C-alpha positions in Angstrom: -71.4 11.1 77.4 -69.7 12.9 74.3 -67.3 16.0 75.3 -66.7 18.3 72.3 -64.5 21.2 72.7 -64.1 24.4 70.1 -60.7 25.6 70.3 -59.6 29.4 70.1 -58.5 32.2 72.6 -60.6 33.9 74.8 -61.6 37.5 74.7 -63.3 39.8 72.7 -60.3 41.3 70.2 -60.1 37.2 69.2 -63.8 37.2 68.6 -64.2 36.3 64.6 -60.6 35.7 64.3 -59.8 32.6 62.2 -57.9 31.1 65.0 -61.5 31.3 66.7 -63.6 28.9 64.8 -63.8 26.3 67.0 -65.2 28.9 69.5 -67.6 30.3 67.1 -68.7 27.0 66.1 -70.0 26.4 69.8 -71.1 29.8 69.7 -73.5 29.1 66.7 -74.6 25.7 68.2 -75.6 27.5 71.7 -77.5 30.1 69.9 -79.3 27.4 67.6 -80.2 24.8 70.1 -80.7 27.6 73.0 -78.2 26.6 75.8 -75.4 29.1 77.2 -71.8 28.3 78.7 -71.1 29.1 82.4 -67.6 29.5 83.8 -66.1 26.5 85.5 -63.5 25.4 87.9 -61.9 23.7 84.8 -60.6 27.0 82.9 -63.3 26.5 80.2 -66.5 27.9 79.5 -68.7 25.2 79.7 -72.2 23.4 79.5 -73.6 20.1 80.1 -76.6 19.8 77.7 -78.6 17.2 75.8 -78.0 17.4 72.0 -79.4 15.2 69.3 -81.0 13.1 72.4 -77.6 12.5 73.9 -75.7 14.0 77.0 -72.7 16.1 76.2 -70.4 18.4 77.6 -68.8 21.5 75.4 -66.0 23.2 76.3 -64.5 26.5 75.4 -61.0 26.4 77.0 -60.1 30.1 78.2 -56.3 29.1 78.8 -55.8 30.5 75.4 -55.2 28.2 72.0 -51.4 26.4 73.1 -52.7 25.1 77.0 -56.1 24.2 75.8 -55.1 20.5 77.3 -55.1 21.6 80.4 -59.0 22.1 80.3 -59.6 19.2 78.0 -57.9 16.8 80.7 -59.2 17.9 83.5 -62.9 17.7 82.1 -62.3 14.7 80.4 -61.1 13.3 84.1 -63.9 14.9 85.9 -66.9 13.3 83.6 -64.7 9.9 82.8 -65.3 10.6 79.2 -62.8 8.4 77.0 -60.2 10.1 74.3 -62.9 8.2 71.7 -66.0 9.8 73.2 -64.3 13.6 72.6 -64.6 15.6 69.1 -62.3 18.8 69.0 -62.9 21.7 66.2 -60.0 23.9 65.3 -58.7 26.2 62.6 -56.6 24.5 59.9 -54.3 26.0 57.7 -53.6 23.3 55.1 -57.3 23.2 53.9 -58.4 26.1 51.9 -61.3 28.3 53.7 -64.3 26.3 53.4 -63.3 22.9 53.8 -63.6 20.5 56.5 -62.0 17.4 57.1 -62.6 15.0 60.6 -59.5 12.6 61.1 -59.1 10.2 64.0 -56.0 8.9 65.7 -53.3 11.2 64.3 -50.5 14.0 65.4 -50.7 17.2 65.9 -50.2 18.4 62.6 -48.2 21.3 63.9 -51.2 22.6 65.7 -50.0 23.5 69.3 -53.9 23.3 71.0 -53.7 19.9 69.7 -50.3 19.3 71.2 -51.3 20.2 74.2 -54.4 17.9 74.3 -52.8 15.2 73.2 -50.1 15.9 76.2 -53.0 16.0 78.7 -55.2 13.3 77.5 -52.4 10.7 77.2 -53.8 9.7 73.9 -54.6 10.9 70.2 -57.1 8.5 70.2 -60.0 11.8 69.8 -61.3 13.0 66.5 -60.9 16.2 65.4 -62.9 18.5 62.9 -60.6 20.9 61.2 -62.0 23.9 59.2 -60.1 25.0 56.3 -59.2 28.7 57.1 -56.1 28.6 54.3 -52.8 30.0 54.2 -51.8 34.0 53.8 -52.5 35.0 50.3 -48.6 36.8 50.8 -45.5 35.4 51.8 -44.8 38.6 53.6 -47.7 37.9 56.3 -46.6 36.0 59.3 -49.0 33.1 59.7 -49.5 33.8 63.6 -51.0 37.6 62.2 -53.0 35.7 59.6 -54.6 33.1 61.8 -55.4 36.3 64.5 -57.0 38.1 62.0 -60.7 38.3 61.1 -62.4 36.5 57.8 -62.5 39.0 54.9 -65.2 39.1 52.5 -68.0 36.1 51.9 -65.3 34.1 54.0 -66.8 34.3 57.4 -70.7 33.8 55.4 -69.0 30.4 53.9 -67.5 29.6 57.3 -70.7 29.7 59.0 -72.8 28.2 56.4 -70.7 25.2 57.0 -71.3 25.0 60.8 -74.5 23.3 59.7 -73.1 20.7 58.2 -70.9 20.1 61.0 -73.1 20.0 63.5 -74.9 17.2 61.1 -71.5 15.0 61.0 -71.2 15.6 64.9 -74.7 14.2 64.8 -73.7 11.0 63.0 -70.8 10.7 64.8 -72.7 10.4 68.4 -75.1 8.1 66.9 -73.3 6.0 64.2 -69.7 6.5 64.6 -66.7 8.1 63.6 -66.7 6.1 59.6 -70.3 7.3 59.0 -69.3 11.1 60.6 -65.9 11.1 58.6 -67.3 9.8 55.5 -70.0 12.8 55.3 -67.8 15.4 56.7 -64.8 14.7 54.4 -66.7 14.5 50.9 -68.2 18.4 51.7 -67.5 20.4 48.5 -65.5 23.8 49.1 -67.9 26.7 48.6 -65.6 29.2 49.3 -63.2 30.7 46.2 
C-alpha cells in the first residue's frame, strides 16, 4: 500500500493558490477517477481506494501546511506504511512555474511542511514531487504573500496540464520504482513562460 499526500492549507480562501498545488493535484485525481475525500480521525481529508491497480491512501492534511507531519505520521502509523512507500506533492519556490521534479531521501530545503513530515516520520526516505511555482517577480513582494496568492493568467492552466504527467510518474513509481519515476518526471520540459 502507498500513501500519497498533497500539501496545502484548508479553507476556501486558499483554493487555487500556489501553496495548495498538492491539494489541487489530489482534487483533480479524485475528479478523474471518481473518488471522494472524507473527514478522518487523523486531522486530514482522506480516501482509501485502488489506483493504477494498487491500494493507496490519499491524504490532504487539515493541520495547515507547517504541521502536516502530524497527520502524515499518524496515517502512516495506522496503515503501517513505510516511509519509502510515501509520496508527498508540494509547491516549490526554487523551480520555475510548470517545472516538476521528484526527489527522494532529501532534506526539507526550507519547506516547513516537509520539516514537519520528516520530524513525525523520523525519516526523510520518502519521495517528494516538487511542483514549481517560481518566485515573486518583484523583490518588494513577501514570499509568504506570493505563495498564498493565486496563479496568474495561463499559469494555472500550465500547472493543471502538468498534473497528468505527475499522475503518470506516480503510476511508474508504484509499479516500477523510484528510479523510473524520477527519470520520467525530472525530464519533463517547462511549458510555462
